[in-house]
N, C-alpha and C positions, 0 to 999 in steps of 0.2 A: 923742318923736313917731315913728310908724311911717313906713317908707319910702313915698313917694308911690305911689299906684296899687295898693296892697295892702289888702285887707279880709279879715276873719276872722269865723268863728262857731263855736259848739259847741252840741250838743243831747244829750239822753239818748235812746239808741236801745234801752235795756234789755239791752245786752250783758252787763252785770254787774249791780251793784246798781240797783234801780229808782230813777229820779230822779237818778242820778249821770251827769254829763257823760261821755260815752264815744265821741262821734263829732265830729270837728273838720274844718274846711275852711279853707284858705288860697286866696284867689283874686286873680289880678292882672287889672286892667282892660284889659291889652294883652298880647300875646305877650311872653314873657321868655326870655332865655337860661337854659337849665337844665343843671345838672351834678350828678353823684351819685358818692358813694363808698359801698361796701357791705361787708357782712360777707364774710370770706374762708372761712367755714364751708362745707363741701361740702353740708351740709343747709341749703338756702335756702328760705325761706318764699315763698309765692306772690307777695306784694307786692315782694319783692326781685327775684324773676325778672322781673316786669313792669317794675319800675323800670329794671332793667339793659337791658331791650329798648327802652325809650323815650328813654334818654339816651345821650350828650348830645343836646340839641335846642335849636333857636332859637325854638320856638313853644309853650313850656310856659305854661299858664294857671293852674295850681294844683295843690294837694296835698290829697287826701282821707285822713284818718288816723282809725284806731279804736284804742282800747285795750280790754283785757279778753279779747281773742282774737288770737293771733299769726297765724292762718291759715297755720300751718306744719305740714308733714307731712300735708297734706290732699289731695294728689294733683292730678289734673287738675280735679277738682270744686272745689278751693280756687282755682285759677286762674280758672275760670269764675265763681265767686262774686265774686271781686274785680273782674273785667271787667264783671259786671252792675251792680255798684254805681258803678263809674266811668261806665258808659254812662248810667245813670239820672241821675247828678249832672250830667254834661255836657249832657244834654237839658234839664234844669232851668235850667242856665246859658246855654243856647243857644250852645254851643261845640262843637268837634269833640271826640269822646271821647278820642282818642289824645293830646290835650294835657293831660290830668290824670294826676298821679302818685299811686300808692298808698303807704301805710305802715300797718303794723299792729304792735301789741305786746300781749303777754298770754300766756295759756296755750297751750302747743304741742299740737298733735294734735286740736284741736277746730275744727269748721267755723263760719264766721261765720253769725249768725242773719239771713241776707240779708233775708227777708221783714219782720222787724221794722225793720231798718235802712232799707229802701226807704220805709217809711211816713213817716220823718222827714226824708227828703231835701228836700221842699219847704220845711219849716221851716228846715232848715239853710241853704238857699240865700237865702230871703227875709229872713233876719236878718242877712246879712253887713254888717259895718261896721268901720271902721278901729279903733274903740276896744275891740273884742272880743278883743284879744290875750290877755288874762289868762284869759278863758274858754276859748279854744283851748288855752293852755298847761296848763290844769287837766284838759281832757278827754283829754290823751294820757298822763297819769300812771298808773302801776300801784302799785308799792310806794313810790314817791317820797313824801316828806313835804312837799314844797313845789314850785311851779312854777318853772322856770328860764328867765328872760328877760333879755337883755342888749340895750341900745340904745346906739348911737353915732351921732354926727354929725360930719362933716368939713366944715370951712369952706375950700373951695379957691378958686382964682383966679376960677373962673367961676360959683361959687355953692356951694350946699350939697348934699352927698350924705349919705343916711341909710342906716344898716345896722341890722338886727334879727336877733338870734339867739334861738331857742327850742329847748329840749331837754327830753328826759325820760331818766331812767336812775338806777338805784340798786343793782341787783344783776346778776349774770351779765355782769360788766364786766371784760373783758380784751382786749388786742389780738388780732386787729386789729379794733378797736372792740368793742362790747359790746351788752347788751340796751339799746340806746339808740337814740333817734331824735333828729335835730337838723336844724334848718331855718335857713338863713342867708339872709336876704332883703335886697336893696338896690335902690335906685332908680338906681344908676349904669348907664350903657350900657357893656357888655362883650360881647366876642365869646364864642361858646360855648367855643372852644379856650382862650381866656385864663381864662375862669371855671373850666373843668375843671382846668387846670394849677394854678391858684390854690387851689382847693378840696383837690386831692390833696396839695399841699404843706402846706397849713395843717393837714389832718388828721393828717399824719405827725408834727407837733409838738404835737398837742393830744389829740384823741380816741384816737390810737394810743399815747399815753404815760400812760395811766392803767390802774389795775386795782383792783378791789374784791375779787374772789374768784378770779380766774384762769380763769373760764369764758367761753367764747365763744358768743354767741347765734346764732340762725337768722335774725334779723330786722334786724340793725344797718343802719341807713341814715342818711346824711347828704345832704341836698339843698341846693343853693344855686341861687337864682333872682335874676336881674338883669333888671329890666323896662325900664330906660332912661327912666322917667318924670321923672327930674330933667333929662333931656336933656344930661347931662354925661358925657363919656368921659375918665376921668382918665388923664393921660399924663405922662411924665417924673417930676419930683419929686412931682407930685400922685398919680401911680400908686404910687410907693414908699410914700407916706403911706397910700394906700388899702389896699395890701397889709398894712402893719403893723397897721392897725386891724382888717382882715378876720381876720388870724391872731389877734389879741388877743381878738376876739369868740369864736372857736373855743376858745382857751385858757381863757377865763373860764367858758364853758359846761362844758368838761371838768372844771375845778376844782369847779364846783357839783355835777357828777354824783358825784365822789369824796366831797365833803363830805356829800352826802345818801346815801352808801353804806349799804345795809341794815344797820341796827343799829350803825352806826359812831359812835364817840365821839372819834376822832382822825383828823386829816388829816395825812399824813406825806409829805414830799418826800424821795425816796431820790436822793441825788446821788453819782455815781461820778466821780472826777476822777483825773488822773494815768494815764490809760489809753493804750494804744498807738493806738487809733483810736475813733471815736465808736460804731461798731457794737458793739465789744467792751464798751465802757462800758455801752451800752444793754442788752446781754444780761445783764450782771452786775446792773444796777440792777433789771431786770425780775425776775430770779430771787430776789433779796432781797425785792422788793415783793410777790411771789406766795407766799412761804414762809408757811405756816400757823403754823409755830412763831414765826417773827418777828412775824407779825401779832398772834398772841395775846399775845406779850410786850409789844407796844405797848399792847394793851388793859389788861394788868396793870401798865403803867407800870414795867416791869422792864427795865433795860439788860443784858439777857442777850446779851452781845456774841458769845458762842460760837455762838449760832444764826446770827448774821449771817455770821461767818467760814464756817461749815459750808455755808450757802447759796451763798456765793461759790465755795466749792470744788467744788460740783457744777454750777456754771454752764456748764462746758465751756470756759471761757476760761483759758489758762495765766497764772499770776501767782505771785509768791513770798509765801506767807503771812507771812513775817517782814520784809516791807516794808510791810505794811498798817497804816494809821493810821485810827482810827474816831473821829468826833465826833458828839455830839448838840447841835445848835446850835453853840455855841463851846466846849462842854465836851469835852476829850479823854478818851476812856476806854480806848483801846488805842493803844500806840505800838510800831511794828515788830512787830506780831502779838502783843504781850504786854500783859496787864492793867496799867493804871495804879493799881490798888488800889481799896479799898472807899470811900475818900473821893471819888474821882472818880465812882464809880458812884452814890454818894448825890446828888452834884451833878446827875448825869444823870437820876436818878429825879425830881428836882425839875423839870427840863426837860420830862419826859415827862408831867407832870401837866397841861401845857397842852393845849388842844384842837388846836393845830397846832404842828408842829415839823419840823426838817430833820435827817436822818441823812446825814452826809457820809463817804464811803469814798475814802480816798487810797491809790492803788496805787503811785505813784512809778515808773511805767514809761514815761510819755510826757506829752503835753500835752492829750490829748482828754478830753472829759467828756460826761456825758448824765445826764438826770433822768427819773424816773418818779414820778407822783403816785399814792399809794395810801392806805389807811386801816387801822384795826385790825380785828380779827375778834372780835366779841362774842357773848355768850350770845343776844342778840336776833337776830343774823343766823341762828343755827341754828333758832330758833323760827319766824321769818318763812318760812324756806324748808321747814321740816318740815311747816308747816301751809298751804303755798301753795294746795293744791288741796282741802284738807279742811275 
């Protein structure tokens, strides 16, 4: 069940294929606390710039999202295009224009077809309903192969709180965040500062720990809205449980993004343990996860451990190669920097035939560890991105 007070809709505005859903709206029946985390790319799309201007806020009423056009690298005209759409939607909803947030995804460098989009705003608003989550989730997809929706309910001492997470993303995925949009909605009552802190912390352990291809987008946006419709403000132990579930929603959405990576056939967890500190472990895990040679080896189900050690060696983190152990699931393939032989590699090859597995890298330098979630790099990834605009 969706959080109380939220409704959804999606329509086709003809931004891309005729008849395909490409414009979606989330609306709260009351003002909500709103928080956001955005791409760190210096090239920021118009909706990112507007979202950063409007958040954090205690009076957010909804989010207007389109796919098919990123509205990035479109100058001041792109900002005005986004503002026109938000103004028209706000008028149709009878709310203040500044209380709506924008998000866009799609091709960079093209302007939104504003006139076509304005024509369907009345239909978008009149069709809002709690059960249209799936339609909204489909409207925001680009090269994704499935919608990404996570629902959770917490039974607390005072009653029930609901959370809903919706995301899109399949390519151009790398910290900090990716060509991804995510929306986490709850009917809990939270202050703006609490929500912003919670979202930032949750993103650091979810969307900022995934990579599909090492590329950073211009449009990455995660919005969190808490409208208080449950009339419950989690405190004490209840708040700790709420934080756990909120982070879990973000992590599960992040997992689905990697699982749906463009052309991906494998989902791989890269775990670095025995590091001096978490940051160094994270740098090393990310370097391995982004290595094209490692990712193609995953696709070929080849335990080519030399590529892994080489990636570690260029991470910039000091370590002793002759102290490193490597495991694929529970199968050891390298001990103290040296191969354990063909039999071990054959066992590892069997592990790599699975759709999901873990690569563990033990450094023996400390007690810190970190994980990055990644996928393989297939022929299909090249095809999708070679033909993206043709």
